[in-house]
C-alpha positions, 0 to 999 in steps of 0.5 A: 476790872483789869484785862491784859492782852499781851500778844507775842510778836510775829516773826517775819522776815526783813522783806515782809516787815518794811517800815514796821510800826509799833501800835503806839507809833502808828497812832502818833504818826496818824495823828501827825499826818491826818489832814482832819487834824491839821484842818482842825488846828487851822480852824482853831488858830482862825477862832483864836485870831478872830477873838482878839478883835471881839468887843473892840470899839469900831474903828472912828470915821472921818467926814469931809464936806462943804456945808451951806453952799449957796446956789441961789440968791445974790451970793449964789455960787459965791460961797465967800459972801455967805456967812454959813458956807464953810469947809467941814472936816469931822470925826465920829466914834461909835460906842456899842453898849457894853452888853453887846461888846461883852457878848461879842467877846463871849461868842468869840471864846465859845467859838474857840471852845467849838473848834477845840471840841471839833479838833478833839473829836477829829483827833479821837477819830483819827487815833481810833481808826489808826488803832484798829487798822494796826490791829486788823493787820496784825491779826490778819498776818497771824491768821495767815501764818497759822494757816501756812503752818498746815500747808507745811505739814502736807508735805510730810503726809504726801510722803506717807501716802506715796509709801502707802501706794507703793506698798499697795495699802492705799487706794490710788485716789488717796493720792490726790487727796492731799492735793484737794486739801492743799487746794482748799488751803490755797483758797483760804490763804488767797482770802486771808492774803487779801484781808492783809492787803486791805488792812495795810492799805487802811493803815497806810492811808492813815499814817501816810506811809505807803510801806506801812506794816506792824511790829511789837505787842499790843499795849495793855488796856484797862476796861474800868466800867465804873470809871467810864461811866463816871467820866462820860461827860468828859468825852470829846463828843459831849464836850463838843455838845457842851461847846454848841450850848455855849455858843447858842447862849452867846448868840442869845446874849448878842440878840438881847443886847441889840435891845440896848441902844448904841451911841455915837460921839462926833465933832467937826471943824468948820472953816469959813471966810476970814470975816466970818470966823471958823466953827466947832460942832460936837454931837451925840447920837443914840439909837432908839430901839422903839420897835423891838416887838417886830425887830429884836424880839423875834430875833431874840426868841429865835436865838432862845429856841436855838439855845433850847435845841443846843441844850436838848441835843446835849441831853440826848448826846449823853443818853445815846453815848451812855447806851452806846457805852453799854452796847460796846461793853456787852459786845466786849463781854460777848467776844470775850466769852467767845474767845475763852470758848475757842481757847478752852473747848473748840480748839483743844476739841479740834486738836484731839479729833485731828490727833485721833483721826491721824492715829486712826489713819496711821493704823489703818482704820480710817480713810485719809480724806476724813483724816485730812478733813480734821486737820483742816478743821483744826486749822480753821479752828485756830484761825477762828480763835485768832479772829475772836482774839482780834474782836476782843482787842478791837472792842478794848481799843474802841472803848478805850479810845472812845470813852476815855481820854483817847489814849491807852 
């Protein structure tokens, strides 16, 4: 189903449109400026840098010492007379078992995936928030402009009342009725102006532009329900849960690899008194995981439980996201029906009633107060229609940025 939402640009003076941003520009600027995205990119760089060292052999170690130094007997404290005394220098290299090294590499790449998924989720949230902020400001300004049209029409009505008062065909109290309506409009205008200010503040905080404003049209959004459901698993939220599963499995592999022995190779050179000759030693040492039941096995069980939890969280996340999509689509359909009702029924009826009441007032068949209330009801109906239109736009943006690739 294709939904086209083309909204005409609101004409404003250059002072009101300081630093205007189109919809796409606002989203892109927010993406460039968002600290959350920059932090995610830094975390991704850290994960990639760490992955370079994963699975590498440990650094070799050097040992220096004196062996068999005599402290008793005839050669005490005279190492030159003891054949076993020697100055020793050696080097040792540890060789973790291949399974452990591979598990380290797998864990490092899993960390990269987790960082990428987290960055994607942050970017998605920033884009969505910026898009909604742009829409809020755009429609807040349109509602305010709609109300100002009624205020301007009161000037003509005030002249009519003054003429009737002069001719004696109107009661003196009717002279105050336009001012009462204007006061009611001023209250509503104050509310709408506050909405404009708050929406502009939200957009400014996301784009980093203190003078952020809106200009241009809303893009065309396509809501394809079957496509959304078919590609639900590709959303950043579920990708993040997939990364958690991969990371948990890598931790399990690391725990299992600990049951396999590591080994080390060492060699040393011993220098003795010239009369005795020098020595070379070579050795190999191997770890013996003899107490796995109380050491490695409990850790393996713990990591397996964590991996199972990650898998279950992934299942729950997909179910929750599917339910959220159904709920968002239901809201979208509801708001579209409400918007259609406003455009087809509510606004035309309010307009027709206002026209009839003003005609009746002009013919002297209706008091001014009732005619003015009808005009106010028309203005409110038109403002409400814009509110409903904004609801539909927000729904379309939220669905697009949450369940698709994140860009219209």
